[in-house]
C-alpha positions in Angstrom: -68.7 57.8 58.3 -68.1 55.2 61.0 -69.3 52.4 58.9 -66.9 53.4 56.0 -64.2 53.8 59.1 -64.8 50.5 60.4 -64.6 49.1 56.7 -61.6 50.9 56.0 -60.1 49.4 59.4 -61.6 46.0 58.7 -59.9 46.3 55.3 -56.5 47.5 56.9 -57.0 44.9 59.5 -57.1 42.0 56.9 -54.7 43.2 54.5 -51.8 44.4 56.3 -50.9 41.1 57.8 -51.0 39.7 54.3 -47.7 41.8 53.2 -45.2 39.9 55.1 -46.8 36.6 53.5 -46.5 38.0 49.6 -42.8 39.2 50.5 -42.1 35.8 51.9 -43.2 34.0 48.9 -41.4 36.2 46.3 -38.4 35.8 48.4 -38.6 32.0 48.6 -39.2 32.2 44.7 -36.1 34.1 43.8 -34.0 31.9 46.1 -35.6 28.6 44.8 -34.7 30.0 41.1 -31.0 30.9 42.3 -30.7 27.7 44.0 -31.8 25.9 40.8 -29.3 27.7 38.7 -26.4 27.0 41.1 -27.5 23.5 41.1 -27.4 23.3 37.3 -24.3 25.0 36.9 -22.8 22.6 39.6 -24.0 19.8 37.6 -22.6 21.3 34.4 -19.4 21.7 36.0 -19.4 18.0 37.3 -20.4 16.8 34.1 -17.3 18.9 32.2 -15.0 17.7 35.0 -16.2 14.0 34.7 -15.8 14.5 30.8 -12.1 15.9 31.3 -11.4 13.2 33.7 -12.8 10.5 31.3 -10.8 12.0 28.6 -7.6 12.4 30.3 -7.9 8.6 31.5 -8.7 7.5 27.8 -5.7 9.5 26.7 -3.7 7.6 29.2 -5.0 4.1 28.4 -4.0 5.2 24.8 -0.7 6.1 25.5 -0.2 3.2 28.2 -2.0 0.3 26.8 -2.3 -2.9 29.2 0.0 -5.6 28.2 1.0 -9.1 29.8 4.7 -8.2 29.3 7.1 -5.5 28.2 6.0 -3.7 25.3 8.7 -2.2 22.7 9.6 1.2 23.4 8.0 4.4 21.4 4.8 6.2 21.1 1.2 5.9 20.0 1.2 9.6 19.3 -2.3 11.5 20.0 -5.3 9.3 20.6 -7.0 8.0 17.3 -4.9 9.9 14.9 -1.4 8.3 16.7 1.5 9.0 14.6 -0.3 9.0 11.1 0.7 12.5 9.9 4.5 11.9 10.6 4.2 8.5 8.8 3.0 10.0 5.4 5.2 12.9 5.7 7.0 13.4 2.2 10.7 11.8 1.9 12.4 13.0 -1.5 15.1 10.5 -1.1 16.2 6.8 -1.7 17.2 6.8 1.9 15.0 5.4 5.0 12.0 7.6 5.9 12.7 10.1 8.7 9.7 8.6 10.4 11.4 5.3 10.7 15.0 6.5 10.9 14.3 8.9 13.7 12.7 6.2 15.9 15.5 3.4 15.2 17.7 6.2 16.4 15.7 6.8 19.6 14.1 3.3 20.3 16.1 0.8 18.5 15.1 -1.6 15.6 12.1 -2.5 17.3 9.4 -0.2 18.5 5.8 0.8 18.7 3.6 3.4 17.1 0.1 4.1 16.1 -0.8 4.5 12.2 -4.5 5.3 11.2 -5.9 4.4 14.6 -4.2 1.0 15.2 -1.4 0.2 17.4 1.5 -1.0 15.3 5.1 -2.7 16.6 7.2 -1.6 13.6 10.5 -4.2 13.1 13.8 -3.2 11.4 15.1 -6.4 12.7 16.2 -9.0 10.2 15.6 -11.6 12.7 12.6 -10.6 13.9 11.2 -10.2 10.3 12.3 -13.5 9.3 10.5 -15.1 12.6 7.2 -13.2 11.8 7.1 -14.6 8.0 8.2 -18.1 8.9 5.3 -18.1 11.7 2.4 -17.1 9.5 -0.9 -19.0 10.1 0.6 -19.7 13.8 1.3 -16.9 15.6 0.6 -14.0 12.8 -1.6 -13.7 9.9 -1.5 -11.0 7.1 -3.2 -7.9 7.9 -3.6 -4.5 6.6 -5.2 -1.3 8.4 -8.8 -0.7 7.5 -7.8 2.0 5.0 -6.0 -0.2 3.0 -8.9 -3.3 3.2 -11.3 -0.2 2.0 -9.0 0.3 -1.0 -8.5 -3.2 -2.1 -11.7 -5.0 -1.0 -12.8 -6.7 2.3 -12.2 -9.9 0.4 -9.0 -9.2 -1.3 -6.2 -11.9 -1.6 -4.2 -10.3 0.9 -7.2 -10.5 3.6 -7.8 -14.1 3.1 -5.7 -16.8 5.0 -5.5 -20.7 5.1 -7.0 -23.1 2.6 -8.7 -19.9 0.5 -5.2 -18.2 0.0 -3.5 -21.2 -0.8 -6.3 -21.7 -3.5 -5.9 -18.5 -5.1 -2.4 -18.6 -5.2 -2.5 -21.8 -7.0 -5.1 -20.4 -9.3 -2.9 -17.4 -10.0 0.4 -19.4 -10.7 -1.5 -20.8 -13.8 -1.0 -17.7 -15.5 2.3 -16.5 -13.8 4.0 -19.5 -13.2 7.4 -20.6 -14.9 5.8 -23.0 -17.2 3.6 -20.3 -18.6 6.5 -17.8 -18.6 8.7 -20.0 -20.6 6.1 -21.0 -23.1 4.0 -17.7 -23.5 4.7 -14.8 -21.6 8.6 -14.2 -22.1 8.2 -13.9 -26.0 5.3 -11.7 -25.3 6.8 -9.3 -23.0 10.0 -9.4 -25.0 7.7 -8.1 -28.0 5.8 -5.5 -26.0 9.2 -3.9 -24.8 10.7 -3.8 -28.4 7.6 -2.4 -29.7 7.0 0.3 -26.9 10.8 1.4 -27.2 10.4 1.7 -30.8 7.4 4.1 -30.7 9.0 6.1 -27.8 11.9 6.6 -29.9 10.0 8.3 -32.6 8.9 10.9 -30.4 10.8 14.1 -29.1 10.7 12.4 -25.4 8.4 10.0 -23.4 7.5 10.2 -19.6 8.8 7.0 -18.7 6.8 5.9 -15.7 3.7 6.5 -17.8 5.0 4.9 -20.8 5.9 1.9 -19.1 2.7 1.6 -16.8 0.8 1.6 -20.0 2.9 -0.9 -21.8 2.7 -3.4 -19.1 -0.8 -2.6 -18.4 -1.7 -3.4 -21.8 -0.1 -6.5 -21.9 -1.0 -8.1 -18.2 -4.7 -6.6 -18.6 -4.9 -8.6 -21.8 -4.1 -11.7 -20.2 -6.0 -11.4 -17.2 -9.5 -9.9 -18.7 -9.1 -9.6 -22.5 -8.5 -6.1 -22.0 -9.2 -4.1 -25.4 -8.8 -0.2 -25.1 -10.9 0.1 -28.2 -14.0 -1.0 -26.6 -16.3 1.7 -25.0 -16.7 -0.2 -21.7 -12.8 -0.5 -21.1 -11.6 2.4 -22.6 -11.5 4.2 -19.2 -10.2 1.5 -17.2 -6.4 2.5 -17.4 -7.6 6.0 -16.6 -9.5 4.5 -13.5 -6.4 2.7 -12.1 -4.3 5.8 -12.6 -6.6 7.5 -10.3 -6.4 4.7 -7.9 -2.6 4.7 -7.7 -2.4 8.3 -7.2 -3.9 8.2 -3.8 -3.0 4.6 -2.7 -1.0 5.3 0.1 -1.8 8.7 1.2 -3.7 10.4 4.2 -7.1 8.4 4.5 -9.0 11.4 4.4 -12.2 10.6 2.1 -13.4 14.0 1.0 -13.6 15.4 -2.4 -10.5 17.0 -3.8 -8.2 14.7 -1.4 -5.8 12.1 -3.3 -7.4 9.3 -0.9 -11.3 10.4 -2.3 -9.6 10.0 -5.9 -7.9 6.6 -5.1 -11.5 5.5 -3.9 -13.6 6.9 -6.9 -11.0 5.1 -9.2 -11.4 1.7 -7.3 -15.4 2.5 -7.7 -15.4 3.2 -11.4 -12.8 0.0 -12.2 -15.2 -2.4 -10.1 -17.8 -1.3 -12.1 -16.2 -2.0 -15.4 -15.4 -5.4 -13.7 -18.6 -6.2 -12.7 -20.1 -5.6 -16.0 -17.5 -7.9 -17.6 -18.5 -10.5 -15.2 -22.2 -10.2 -15.8 -21.7 -10.5 -19.7 -19.6 -13.7 -19.2 -21.5 -15.3 -16.7 -24.7 -14.9 -19.1 -22.5 -17.0 -21.9 -22.2 -20.7 -20.5 -20.6 -21.7 -23.8 -17.8 -19.0 -23.8 -14.4 -20.4 -24.4 -11.7 -19.9 -21.8 -9.8 -17.0 -23.6 -7.9 -15.3 -20.5 -7.6 -15.7 -16.8 -10.9 -14.1 -16.1 -12.6 -16.9 -17.7 -10.9 -19.5 -15.7 -12.1 -17.6 -12.7 -15.7 -17.7 -14.1 -15.4 -21.4 -14.9 -14.6 -21.6 -11.0 -17.7 -19.9 -10.1 -19.7 -21.9 -12.3 -18.9 -25.2 -10.2 -21.6 -27.0 -8.5 -19.8 -26.0 -5.2 -17.6 -23.3 -5.8 -15.0 -22.2 -3.5 -15.2 -18.6 -4.8 -17.8 -15.9 -4.2 -18.4 -13.3 -6.7 -16.7 -10.7 -4.5 -13.8 -12.5 -3.9 -13.5 -13.2 -7.7 -13.8 -9.5 -8.5 -11.5 -8.4 -5.5 -9.0 -10.9 -6.8 -9.1 -9.4 -10.6 -8.7 -5.9 -9.3 -5.6 -6.6 -7.1 -4.2 -8.8 -9.9 -4.4 -6.0 -12.4 -3.0 -3.3 -10.1 0.0 -5.6 -9.0 0.8 -6.9 -12.4 1.8 -3.6 -13.5 2.3 -0.7 -11.1 5.2 -2.4 -9.0 7.3 -3.3 -12.1 6.7 0.0 -13.7 8.1 1.9 -10.5 11.1 -0.4 -10.3 11.9 0.0 -14.0 11.4 3.7 -14.0 13.7 4.3 -11.0 16.2 1.7 -12.6 16.4 3.7 -15.8 17.2 6.9 -13.6 20.0 4.8 -11.5 21.4 3.7 -15.0 21.4 7.2 -16.4 23.2 8.3 -13.3 25.8 5.2 -13.5 27.2 4.7 -17.2 29.5 2.3 -15.9 26.6 -0.1 -15.3 25.2 0.5 -18.4 28.6 -0.5 -20.1 28.7 -3.8 -18.5 24.9 -4.6 -19.3 25.9 -3.7 -23.2 28.7 -6.1 -22.9 26.5 -8.8 -21.7 23.7 -8.2 -23.9 25.7 -7.8 -27.1 27.4 -10.9 -26.4 23.9 -12.7 -26.5 23.2 -11.1 -29.7 26.5 -12.1 -31.1 25.8 -15.7 -30.3 22.2 -15.9 -32.2 21.8 -17.1 -35.4 19.3 -14.2 -36.4 20.3 -11.3 -34.4 16.9 -10.0 -34.5 15.3 -12.9 -33.0 13.4 -12.6 -29.5 15.0 -13.4 -26.2 15.0 -17.1 -25.2 14.7 -18.7 -22.1 18.1 -19.7 -22.2 19.3 -16.3 -23.0 17.5 -14.9 -20.3 18.8 -17.4 -17.7 22.4 -16.6 -18.8 21.9 -12.8 -18.1 23.8 -12.9 -14.9 24.8 -9.2 -14.6 21.5 -8.3 -15.4 20.0 -10.3 -12.6 22.5 -8.6 -10.2 21.4 -5.1 -11.8 17.4 -6.2 -11.0 18.5 -7.0 -7.5 20.1 -3.6 -6.8 17.3 -1.8 -8.5 14.8 -3.5 -6.4 16.9 -3.4 -3.1 17.1 0.7 -3.5 13.6 1.2 -5.0 11.9 -0.1 -2.0 8.4 0.0 -3.5 6.7 -1.7 -0.7 7.5 0.5 2.2 6.1 -2.0 4.8 4.8 -5.5 5.0 1.7 -6.0 7.6 0.9 -8.7 9.8 -1.2 -9.2 12.8 -0.5 -11.1 16.3 -3.1 -13.8 16.8 -2.0 -14.1 20.4 0.5 -12.6 22.8 3.8 -13.2 21.1 7.1 -12.9 23.3 9.9 -11.9 21.0 13.3 -10.1 21.4 12.5 -9.5 25.0 9.1 -7.9 24.0 5.6 -8.9 24.3 3.4 -8.2 21.2 -0.3 -8.0 22.3 -3.0 -10.1 20.5 -4.7 -8.3 17.9 -1.6 -5.5 17.5 -0.2 -5.2 13.8 3.3 -5.9 13.2 4.8 -3.7 10.1 8.1 -5.5 8.7 10.0 -2.7 7.2 12.1 -4.0 4.4 13.7 -0.6 3.8 15.2 -0.6 7.1 17.0 -4.0 6.2 17.9 -2.9 2.7 19.6 0.0 3.6 21.3 -1.0 6.8 24.9 -0.3 6.7 25.7 -3.4 8.9 23.9 -5.6 6.0 25.0 -3.6 3.0 28.4 -1.6 2.6 27.5 1.8 1.4 23.7 1.1 1.0 22.5 4.1 -1.0 25.3 3.4 -3.7 24.0 1.7 -7.0 26.4 -1.1 -6.8 25.2 -4.2 -8.6 28.6 -6.0 -8.3 27.8 -6.6 -4.7 25.5 -9.3 -5.7 28.5 -11.1 -7.5 28.9 -14.7 -6.5 26.0 -14.6 -4.5 23.5 -17.5 -5.3 19.9 -16.5 -6.8 17.2 -15.5 -4.3 14.2 -17.4 -5.1 12.2 -16.2 -1.9 12.5 -13.7 1.2 15.5 -14.0 3.1 16.6 -12.3 6.3 18.5 -9.5 4.3 16.2 -9.3 1.3 12.7 -9.0 1.0 11.7 -6.5 -1.9 9.3 -9.5 -3.1 7.9 -10.4 0.4 8.6 -13.3 2.5 7.1 -16.7 3.9 3.8 -18.1 2.4 3.1 -14.8 0.8 6.3 -14.4 -1.3 5.1 -12.5 -4.4 3.6 -14.8 -6.9 4.4 -12.5 -9.6 8.4 -12.1 -9.0 9.1 -14.3 -11.9 7.1 -12.1 -14.4 8.4 -8.8 -12.6 12.0 -10.0 -13.2 11.2 -11.1 -17.1 9.8 -7.9 -17.7 12.8 -5.9 -16.3 15.4 -8.0 -18.2 13.6 -7.8 -21.4 13.3 -4.3 -21.2 16.7 -3.8 -20.3 18.0 -6.2 -23.0 16.2 -4.1 -25.7 17.1 -0.8 -24.0 20.8 -1.2 -24.1 21.2 -2.7 -27.4 19.4 -0.8 -29.5 19.1 2.7 -27.9 20.8 5.5 -25.9 19.0 7.9 -23.8 19.3 11.2 -22.2 17.0 12.7 -19.5 14.9 15.8 -20.5 13.5 16.5 -17.4 12.1 15.5 -14.3 13.3 12.2 -12.1 12.8 13.7 -8.7 11.2 11.1 -6.5 8.9 11.4 -3.4 8.0 8.7 -0.9 4.9 9.6 1.0 5.7 6.5 2.0 4.9 5.0 -1.5 7.4 6.0 -4.3 6.2 8.8 -6.8 7.7 10.6 -9.3 5.8 14.0 -9.0 7.4 15.7 -11.9 7.5 12.7 -14.1 10.7 11.5 -15.6 11.2 12.2 -19.1 13.6 10.9 -21.5 14.6 11.0 -25.2 15.8 7.8 -27.0 18.0 7.6 -30.0 18.1 4.5 -32.0 21.7 3.0 -32.2 23.0 2.4 -36.0 
């Protein structure tokens, strides 16, 4: 037994001392794991705290941007989003939008905000607006938020500067300048208005905005691109522009189902049609110049062309849109205002019936001399566009730090000149929401943007289509008041988001006069 006892005692002697060592190892492993877990937790907590601090610092920098001077009062809103949601909030009146009105009341006529991710100084101050327009190319340049640039194209005429912009403007004035208006476009617009009104009078009612849009689009698109809705390649072009317009000034969320997505799809499809037309015409070097697009193609064929195909396509797209949409909106709200103000209609009839009485042939078209004699009509048009405020904001960008009115506008910041804030200012226009064409009586004709009137823009970028728009409105009013009476059937409500729209349409019934 002794060997076994000795062996057992030997095992005991050799095993007993090992137990404490095994215990110490397990304890060290457990404590090490706990320490590693604690360190990971502390590291995670530190990272979270660092992220919060960085986020707070970023938010502070967003709301307190650096400046070399005194920034205008106002708020930049939430980081990135800014005050975009408030900017696009619907306004169902002709009055100034609550977004601008509330901030003017709180901060004054010059304030800062942030729209679609960019800091912007909004100006409702006539002196500052005029200064911004006059300093284009020196202290400021034309600019629009990135979402607008995506809509109209990176190389659209509004994004071009200097010589290239002047070159394109000269090109466009070949079509829309006064010489072509006198010799060609006046007669064509008069005929289009007569024909459309006669067609609508044969129907139980017409949705006026859509009817006028189609009338002007058919007229101007034919001059621009030889538009023929019977051609399979062009049949959906008007529809594509309709989709584009519905989401033009909407919240920039580009996902299916949104107005902005519909807008972008409309642009894509319209550009596809224009590219196809360009490809066809470029393949026909002997093709004669029949429309404006042909003149643009000729410019592209030069040995050293100033135009690129991208600029040419964006130019055609913008011209097609601008040629019909803004005037159609102005005329629609104009007829609504006339419907609500029969005294104005009576005064218009008196002026236009006198023109007809002085003609040898009462059914002949409007002449340039007759158009220039429409004094009261001109006053009515001025009052319509003042109240319509089709363009809610005109954007520029500061090229350097600009000191103005005691404030500093940092280089790179946007400036939004706000025409409605001027047009509806009671210190400039007495009872500004009243439709009163007589307020323009005795005042000289406005041929450019002024401190108190900028419905057609201002400065170097005064709208090249202004004269065409006025001719269209005058010839439409001439045929409307001399040949028809009308009544509202339904609709007529307006909404600004901030662009003007008629969500229920504006349906009228026309009655031919004996």
